[in-house]
N, C-alpha and C positions, 0 to 999 in steps of 0.2 A: 535494610540490607537482605540481599539474598545470600544463605550458603547454600551449595550444593556438595555435601561431601560423599553421596552416593547417588550415582546415575541412574541406575536401575532399581526399581523399588517392588518390582512384582505386583503390585496393585492394578495394574491395566490389563493383566493376563485374561482376562476373562470379559475382554470387549469395552471396559468402561473406563473413563476418566473422571477427575475431579475437575470441578469449575473452581472459579476463585472464591466462592462463598462456600465451599467444601461439599457441596451436591454432588453426588456422581451422576452421571449420564452417561449414554452410549458415545461412542467414539464416534459413530458416524451422523450425532445429532447435528441438527442444523447449526447449531452455535459453534460447536467444535469443527465443524468444516469450515466457518465462516472465519473463524480467528486461525485454524491451519492455512487458508489460501491466503491470509495475510502474511504469515509466516512465511510462505512461499514467494510473496512480492519481496520479502525482506533479504530471502534468499537469493533470488535473480537480481537485486541490487548490489547484492554482495560481488558478483560477477561483473555487474557494470562497472563498479568501482576499480577494479582492475586495470580499466582504459581510460580513467578519468584524471584529467589534471588535477592541481591543488585546489583552485577554486571550487569545481564541479565536484571533486571529491568530498569537500568539507560540506557542502549542500547535500550530496548524497548521505555523509554520514549523518547529518541531522535527520534526515527522513528516515533513517534507520532507527534512530532512537524512537521517533515518532510511532513508529509502526509495532516498538516494543510496548509503548503506550497504548496504542488501538489495540493490539492483543490483550492487555491487561485489562483494558475498559471492556471487550467484548466476551471475555471469560468470566466477568462478574456480572451476572443478571441481577433482575430486582433492585433497579435504579431509585425506584421510589423508596428503599429502605437503605440508602446509603448513609443517612444520619445514624441508623442504629448500628452500622459496622464497628468494628472495634478499633478501625483504623481506616481513614479516608481514601474509599477507592478511587482508584487513578481512573480519570477520565478524558477523553479527549477534549481541550478547549477551543473555542472559536480564535483564539491568538493562534494556534498551529495553522488554520486553515488560511487566516487572515496572511500568514507568513507566506503561505504558498502561492497565494493570488498577488503578493506584492512580487515576488520571485518571477511569477509569469509574466506579470505586467512589464519586468525590466527585461528579460529575455525577449518578450514578443516585440518589444519598441526596436531592436536591433535586428529582426527579420525581414524579408521582403514579405508581403502578403502573400498567400497560397493561391496558385490560380489553376490547380490540379490536385488530386489526391495524391498522396506519395506511399510509396511502398516501404515497407520495414527494410532497413538496409543501409548501404553509404559506409559510414566508419564503423569499427567494432563497438564504439561505446554507442553510437544512433542505435543499431541493431538490438545491443542489449537493452539500451533503455526501452525502444520498442515492445520487447519483451516483459519488461516489468510494467508497460503501459498496458500489454493485454491481461497480463495476470491481475494486475489493479482493478480493472474491468470486472473480472471475474470474480474478485474478491468483494468489489461494490456489490453486483447482481446477488451474492450469496448473503450480504449484510443487509441488503433492502428485502429479500426474502425473510430472511430471520426478524427482519423488523415487523414484517406484516403477521409475524407469529407471536413474538414476545417483545416485550419492552428493550428498544436500544435507543442507545444514547443518539440523536438528531445531529450532534456534532460528528460523530463518527462516520456517518454517511456522507456529509458534506466534505469531511475530510478524504476519504475516498475518491469522490467524485473530482475534486479539484487534483490530487494527487496525478491520477489519469492524464490529465490535462498538462500537469508539471512535467510528466514525462515525455507527453507529445513534443512539446516545446522545447524541452532539454534535448530530445533527440534531433531536433532540426538545427539547433545550436552547434551539437556535435557533428553535423555535416556542413561546416564551413557557414555557419549561419545560414543555413538552407540553400546555400549555393550548390552545394553537393549532395542535395537530396535528391531520390529515384521517384522520379514522377511515373503515376501510373497513365499508360496511353490505352484508354477504352479499346477492345476490340483488336489491339495490333497483331495478334496471332491467329485471326481467323482464318 
């Protein structure tokens, strides 16, 4: 269980932070940047939830919890030493991505096929989900970059890739199952 009795510690005043294994790194390190951006996805998701109905809100709450799991995964390097850790490090599991895929398939079955690119917008929920999608894509790029430098759980990358797809399909659902999507009209304002 996490207990936070004191919010500020002053340990980061020199521009460093602690990873999940206790190592100190610069706050601008690729690992901290990656899991910090995952936290940003979670914050944008909190805004989206303000506009969601009960079923969508429950799905978004599950994703918010998954994003904390993902942050915990990313803040703990040295996957090859997981067995030596004093407690089992939390890692994103394939089942979390599988759930996203099943939910994408269920939502997508209710949508008309796309015949044009869509612009972010329509309903408030859809606009917020599109923001979640773009921040999730940025987080994915940062995690992939990190994975090219250090060991990263491959399921973390898979989860982020699928998550942005989930947000896209959910944004269409939030626009009256795609009927209120805002379509891109190429060259409309030339």
